[in-house]
py3Dmol code that shows the C-alpha trace and the ligand (Angstrom):
import py3Dmol

protein = """\
ATOM      1  CA  MET A   1       0.000   0.000   0.000  1.00  0.00           C
ATOM      2  CA  ALA A   2       1.083   3.565  -0.565  1.00  0.00           C
ATOM      3  CA  LEU A   3      -0.092   6.982   0.467  1.00  0.00           C
ATOM      4  CA  LYS A   4      -1.476   9.112  -2.349  1.00  0.00           C
ATOM      5  CA  SER A   5      -1.149  12.868  -2.385  1.00  0.00           C
ATOM      6  CA  ILE A   6      -4.474  14.667  -2.062  1.00  0.00           C
ATOM      7  CA  LEU A   7      -5.280  17.411  -4.572  1.00  0.00           C
ATOM      8  CA  LEU A   8      -6.129  20.778  -3.070  1.00  0.00           C
ATOM      9  CA  HIS A   9      -8.883  23.085  -4.274  1.00  0.00           C
ATOM     10  CA  PRO A  10      -8.805  24.929  -6.644  1.00  0.00           C
ATOM     11  CA  ASP A  11      -7.829  22.270  -9.186  1.00  0.00           C
ATOM     12  CA  PRO A  12      -9.599  21.522 -12.476  1.00  0.00           C
ATOM     13  CA  ARG A  13      -9.410  17.766 -11.726  1.00  0.00           C
ATOM     14  CA  LEU A  14     -11.713  18.369  -8.742  1.00  0.00           C
ATOM     15  CA  LYS A  15     -14.288  20.000 -11.045  1.00  0.00           C
ATOM     16  CA  ALA A  16     -14.424  17.205 -13.635  1.00  0.00           C
ATOM     17  CA  THR A  17     -17.072  14.480 -13.856  1.00  0.00           C
ATOM     18  CA  ALA A  18     -15.489  11.082 -13.161  1.00  0.00           C
ATOM     19  CA  ALA A  19     -15.926   8.145 -15.547  1.00  0.00           C
ATOM     20  CA  PRO A  20     -17.588   4.853 -14.552  1.00  0.00           C
ATOM     21  CA  VAL A  21     -15.278   2.022 -13.476  1.00  0.00           C
ATOM     22  CA  THR A  22     -15.298  -0.811 -16.012  1.00  0.00           C
ATOM     23  CA  ASP A  23     -12.343  -2.999 -14.993  1.00  0.00           C
ATOM     24  CA  PHE A  24     -12.602  -4.830 -11.681  1.00  0.00           C
ATOM     25  CA  ASP A  25      -8.978  -5.847 -11.577  1.00  0.00           C
ATOM     26  CA  LYS A  26      -5.949  -5.762  -9.264  1.00  0.00           C
ATOM     27  CA  THR A  27      -5.200  -2.151 -10.194  1.00  0.00           C
ATOM     28  CA  LEU A  28      -8.622  -1.137  -8.892  1.00  0.00           C
ATOM     29  CA  ALA A  29      -8.176  -3.123  -5.658  1.00  0.00           C
ATOM     30  CA  ARG A  30      -4.758  -1.521  -5.135  1.00  0.00           C
ATOM     31  CA  LEU A  31      -6.222   1.961  -5.726  1.00  0.00           C
ATOM     32  CA  ALA A  32      -8.993   1.301  -3.157  1.00  0.00           C
ATOM     33  CA  ASP A  33      -6.400   0.093  -0.610  1.00  0.00           C
ATOM     34  CA  ASP A  34      -4.200   3.127  -1.203  1.00  0.00           C
ATOM     35  CA  MET A  35      -7.180   5.472  -0.898  1.00  0.00           C
ATOM     36  CA  LEU A  36      -8.261   3.903   2.416  1.00  0.00           C
ATOM     37  CA  GLU A  37      -4.725   4.198   3.772  1.00  0.00           C
ATOM     38  CA  THR A  38      -4.536   7.826   2.601  1.00  0.00           C
ATOM     39  CA  MET A  39      -7.944   8.602   4.167  1.00  0.00           C
ATOM     40  CA  TYR A  40      -7.054   7.076   7.572  1.00  0.00           C
ATOM     41  CA  ASP A  41      -3.657   8.777   7.516  1.00  0.00           C
ATOM     42  CA  ALA A  42      -5.078  12.253   6.757  1.00  0.00           C
ATOM     43  CA  PRO A  43      -7.198  11.595   8.921  1.00  0.00           C
ATOM     44  CA  GLY A  44     -10.564  11.781   7.219  1.00  0.00           C
ATOM     45  CA  ILE A  45     -13.854   9.862   7.008  1.00  0.00           C
ATOM     46  CA  GLY A  46     -14.211   9.815   3.223  1.00  0.00           C
ATOM     47  CA  LEU A  47     -12.140  10.169   0.072  1.00  0.00           C
ATOM     48  CA  ALA A  48     -13.128  10.090  -3.597  1.00  0.00           C
ATOM     49  CA  ALA A  49     -10.825   9.004  -6.438  1.00  0.00           C
ATOM     50  CA  PRO A  50     -10.775  12.464  -8.143  1.00  0.00           C
ATOM     51  CA  GLN A  51      -9.190  13.821  -4.931  1.00  0.00           C
ATOM     52  CA  VAL A  52      -6.115  11.693  -5.629  1.00  0.00           C
ATOM     53  CA  GLY A  53      -6.111  12.630  -9.309  1.00  0.00           C
ATOM     54  CA  VAL A  54      -7.961   9.559 -10.604  1.00  0.00           C
ATOM     55  CA  GLY A  55     -11.048  10.439 -12.660  1.00  0.00           C
ATOM     56  CA  LYS A  56     -13.004   7.271 -11.805  1.00  0.00           C
ATOM     57  CA  ARG A  57     -16.276   6.724  -9.947  1.00  0.00           C
ATOM     58  CA  LEU A  58     -14.821   5.216  -6.796  1.00  0.00           C
ATOM     59  CA  LEU A  59     -14.968   6.371  -3.194  1.00  0.00           C
ATOM     60  CA  VAL A  60     -13.926   5.066   0.199  1.00  0.00           C
ATOM     61  CA  MET A  61     -15.348   5.942   3.601  1.00  0.00           C
ATOM     62  CA  ASP A  62     -15.439   4.961   7.244  1.00  0.00           C
ATOM     63  CA  CYS A  63     -17.622   7.085   9.513  1.00  0.00           C
ATOM     64  CA  VAL A  64     -17.238   4.977  12.682  1.00  0.00           C
ATOM     65  CA  LYS A  65     -16.470   7.628  15.283  1.00  0.00           C
ATOM     66  CA  GLU A  66     -16.674   5.767  18.592  1.00  0.00           C
ATOM     67  CA  GLU A  67     -13.207   5.208  20.051  1.00  0.00           C
ATOM     68  CA  ASN A  68     -13.626   1.516  20.828  1.00  0.00           C
ATOM     69  CA  SER A  69     -15.664   0.459  17.817  1.00  0.00           C
ATOM     70  CA  ALA A  70     -14.199  -1.623  15.043  1.00  0.00           C
ATOM     71  CA  PRO A  71     -13.437   0.309  11.852  1.00  0.00           C
ATOM     72  CA  ARG A  72     -15.743  -0.188   8.884  1.00  0.00           C
ATOM     73  CA  PRO A  73     -13.772   0.564   5.724  1.00  0.00           C
ATOM     74  CA  MET A  74     -16.147   0.767   2.760  1.00  0.00           C
ATOM     75  CA  VAL A  75     -15.342   0.874  -0.955  1.00  0.00           C
ATOM     76  CA  LEU A  76     -18.135   2.097  -3.242  1.00  0.00           C
ATOM     77  CA  ILE A  77     -17.735   1.798  -7.009  1.00  0.00           C
ATOM     78  CA  ASN A  78     -20.090   3.527  -9.482  1.00  0.00           C
ATOM     79  CA  PRO A  79     -22.387   4.577  -6.596  1.00  0.00           C
ATOM     80  CA  GLU A  80     -25.880   5.914  -7.325  1.00  0.00           C
ATOM     81  CA  VAL A  81     -28.290   7.557  -4.894  1.00  0.00           C
ATOM     82  CA  THR A  82     -31.573   5.674  -5.414  1.00  0.00           C
ATOM     83  CA  TRP A  83     -33.694   7.347  -2.718  1.00  0.00           C
ATOM     84  CA  VAL A  84     -33.498  10.409  -0.464  1.00  0.00           C
ATOM     85  CA  SER A  85     -35.565  11.212   2.636  1.00  0.00           C
ATOM     86  CA  GLU A  86     -37.723  14.314   2.763  1.00  0.00           C
ATOM     87  CA  GLU A  87     -36.234  15.048   6.160  1.00  0.00           C
ATOM     88  CA  ARG A  88     -33.082  17.116   5.932  1.00  0.00           C
ATOM     89  CA  ASN A  89     -30.069  17.409   8.165  1.00  0.00           C
ATOM     90  CA  THR A  90     -27.389  20.045   8.599  1.00  0.00           C
ATOM     91  CA  TYR A  91     -23.790  19.092   9.315  1.00  0.00           C
ATOM     92  CA  GLU A  92     -20.671  21.180   9.542  1.00  0.00           C
ATOM     93  CA  GLU A  93     -18.697  19.728   6.630  1.00  0.00           C
ATOM     94  CA  GLY A  94     -15.040  19.802   5.808  1.00  0.00           C
ATOM     95  CA  CYS A  95     -13.008  18.260   2.996  1.00  0.00           C
ATOM     96  CA  LEU A  96      -9.500  16.845   2.699  1.00  0.00           C
ATOM     97  CA  SER A  97      -9.107  18.917  -0.491  1.00  0.00           C
ATOM     98  CA  ILE A  98     -10.076  22.108   1.398  1.00  0.00           C
ATOM     99  CA  PRO A  99      -8.134  21.739   4.674  1.00  0.00           C
ATOM    100  CA  ASP A 100      -9.157  23.671   7.793  1.00  0.00           C
ATOM    101  CA  GLN A 101     -12.297  25.145   6.207  1.00  0.00           C
ATOM    102  CA  TYR A 102     -15.692  24.131   7.577  1.00  0.00           C
ATOM    103  CA  ALA A 103     -19.236  25.194   6.809  1.00  0.00           C
ATOM    104  CA  GLU A 104     -22.771  24.010   7.455  1.00  0.00           C
ATOM    105  CA  VAL A 105     -24.406  22.185   4.549  1.00  0.00           C
ATOM    106  CA  GLU A 106     -27.997  20.953   4.467  1.00  0.00           C
ATOM    107  CA  ARG A 107     -28.686  17.620   2.757  1.00  0.00           C
ATOM    108  CA  PRO A 108     -31.253  14.808   2.906  1.00  0.00           C
ATOM    109  CA  ALA A 109     -30.986  13.146   6.342  1.00  0.00           C
ATOM    110  CA  GLU A 110     -31.166   9.621   4.908  1.00  0.00           C
ATOM    111  CA  VAL A 111     -30.223   8.205   1.520  1.00  0.00           C
ATOM    112  CA  GLU A 112     -30.299   4.822  -0.159  1.00  0.00           C
ATOM    113  CA  VAL A 113     -27.257   4.110  -2.308  1.00  0.00           C
ATOM    114  CA  SER A 114     -26.528   1.277  -4.736  1.00  0.00           C
ATOM    115  CA  TRP A 115     -22.980   0.526  -5.786  1.00  0.00           C
ATOM    116  CA  LEU A 116     -20.645  -2.220  -6.952  1.00  0.00           C
ATOM    117  CA  ASP A 117     -18.075  -3.734  -4.620  1.00  0.00           C
ATOM    118  CA  LEU A 118     -14.520  -4.695  -5.605  1.00  0.00           C
ATOM    119  CA  ALA A 119     -15.795  -8.054  -6.906  1.00  0.00           C
ATOM    120  CA  GLY A 120     -18.285  -6.231  -9.159  1.00  0.00           C
ATOM    121  CA  ALA A 121     -21.287  -7.366  -7.068  1.00  0.00           C
ATOM    122  CA  GLN A 122     -24.165  -4.966  -6.502  1.00  0.00           C
ATOM    123  CA  GLN A 123     -24.738  -3.684  -2.966  1.00  0.00           C
ATOM    124  CA  THR A 124     -27.498  -1.475  -1.600  1.00  0.00           C
ATOM    125  CA  GLU A 125     -27.686   0.213   1.775  1.00  0.00           C
ATOM    126  CA  ARG A 126     -29.630   2.951   3.512  1.00  0.00           C
ATOM    127  CA  PHE A 127     -27.396   5.459   5.280  1.00  0.00           C
ATOM    128  CA  GLY A 128     -28.306   7.902   8.052  1.00  0.00           C
ATOM    129  CA  GLY A 129     -26.529  10.387  10.299  1.00  0.00           C
ATOM    130  CA  LEU A 130     -22.924  11.187   9.486  1.00  0.00           C
ATOM    131  CA  TRP A 131     -22.775   8.277   6.997  1.00  0.00           C
ATOM    132  CA  ALA A 132     -25.549   9.884   4.916  1.00  0.00           C
ATOM    133  CA  THR A 133     -23.760  13.233   4.814  1.00  0.00           C
ATOM    134  CA  CYS A 134     -20.424  11.607   4.018  1.00  0.00           C
ATOM    135  CA  VAL A 135     -21.667   9.397   1.180  1.00  0.00           C
ATOM    136  CA  GLN A 136     -23.470  12.368  -0.460  1.00  0.00           C
ATOM    137  CA  HIS A 137     -20.372  14.574  -0.085  1.00  0.00           C
ATOM    138  CA  GLU A 138     -18.183  11.870  -1.682  1.00  0.00           C
ATOM    139  CA  ILE A 139     -20.618  11.133  -4.545  1.00  0.00           C
ATOM    140  CA  ASP A 140     -20.632  14.892  -5.235  1.00  0.00           C
ATOM    141  CA  HIS A 141     -16.856  14.653  -5.777  1.00  0.00           C
ATOM    142  CA  LEU A 142     -17.494  12.135  -8.579  1.00  0.00           C
ATOM    143  CA  ASN A 143     -19.635  14.798 -10.257  1.00  0.00           C
ATOM    144  CA  GLY A 144     -17.061  17.557  -9.842  1.00  0.00           C
ATOM    145  CA  LYS A 145     -18.981  19.179  -7.001  1.00  0.00           C
ATOM    146  CA  LEU A 146     -17.491  20.414  -3.716  1.00  0.00           C
ATOM    147  CA  PHE A 147     -19.282  21.209  -0.447  1.00  0.00           C
ATOM    148  CA  ILE A 148     -18.416  24.887  -0.875  1.00  0.00           C
ATOM    149  CA  ASP A 149     -20.595  24.888  -4.033  1.00  0.00           C
ATOM    150  CA  TYR A 150     -23.589  24.808  -1.643  1.00  0.00           C
ATOM    151  CA  LEU A 151     -22.472  28.025   0.077  1.00  0.00           C
ATOM    152  CA  LYS A 152     -23.308  31.604  -0.798  1.00  0.00           C
ATOM    153  CA  PRO A 153     -20.908  32.972  -3.476  1.00  0.00           C
ATOM    154  CA  LEU A 154     -19.221  35.387  -1.070  1.00  0.00           C
ATOM    155  CA  LYS A 155     -18.379  32.652   1.448  1.00  0.00           C
ATOM    156  CA  ARG A 156     -17.245  30.325  -1.345  1.00  0.00           C
ATOM    157  CA  GLN A 157     -14.974  32.989  -2.825  1.00  0.00           C
ATOM    158  CA  MET A 158     -13.501  33.733   0.597  1.00  0.00           C
ATOM    159  CA  ILE A 159     -12.601  30.072   1.119  1.00  0.00           C
ATOM    160  CA  THR A 160     -11.200  29.765  -2.416  1.00  0.00           C
ATOM    161  CA  ARG A 161      -9.016  32.847  -1.880  1.00  0.00           C
ATOM    162  CA  LYS A 162      -7.638  31.321   1.338  1.00  0.00           C
ATOM    163  CA  MET A 163      -6.929  28.089  -0.518  1.00  0.00           C
ATOM    164  CA  VAL A 164      -5.119  29.864  -3.374  1.00  0.00           C
ATOM    165  CA  LYS A 165      -2.945  31.562  -0.763  1.00  0.00           C
ATOM    166  CA  LEU A 166      -2.308  28.259   1.041  1.00  0.00           C
ATOM    167  CA  LYS A 167      -1.301  26.555  -2.210  1.00  0.00           C
ATOM    168  CA  ARG A 168       1.037  29.412  -3.055  1.00  0.00           C
ATOM    169  CA  GLU A 169       2.698  29.132   0.362  1.00  0.00           C
ATOM    170  CA  LYS A 170       3.016  25.348  -0.028  1.00  0.00           C
ATOM    171  CA  ALA A 171       4.586  25.727  -3.469  1.00  0.00           C
ATOM    172  CA  ARG A 172       7.141  28.128  -2.031  1.00  0.00           C
ATOM    173  CA  ALA A 173       7.995  25.940   0.976  1.00  0.00           C
TER     174      ALA A 173
END
"""
ligand_1 = """\
1
ZN
Zn -14.414 16.234 0.138
"""
view = py3Dmol.view(width=600, height=400)
view.addModel(protein, "pdb")
view.setStyle({"model": 0}, {"cartoon": {"style": "trace"}})
view.addModel(ligand_1, "xyz")
view.setStyle({"model": 1}, {"stick": {}})
view.zoomTo()
view.show()
């Protein structure tokens, strides 16, 4: 396994629509492993392939927060939201591609998602709570959408300006 470097906003690769996965091979399994390792290392609760520069519809997540609970690493390939609840929920979201910036985003409180696992088998699950927010945030990444796209333009521009500055400082370091 190997850590991947995470792209930082603004980056055109984070704005692109990812392509469906068609090959369920060792390369895909290795990518999923590397993404999970990168996510846990960050640390984060979700990571989508475009964030590591791979334009494929693949995401990993683990929203187990309790200290003594077993981890639940999940790999979702070609995920589709098949149902959303009318009830909505607001969470303060962050993103590994937009470090240290947080903002409240309202989304459906529960969602049903279908996806393919690493063996190419179809899975379906209903997610609630933090899992529901996380899976919607990560699926957005596959469509070139970031959580800041839900914010008012002024707030979004402020965050983007901070990120441009951060990237400039990192490039100089
Ligand atoms: Zn994100």
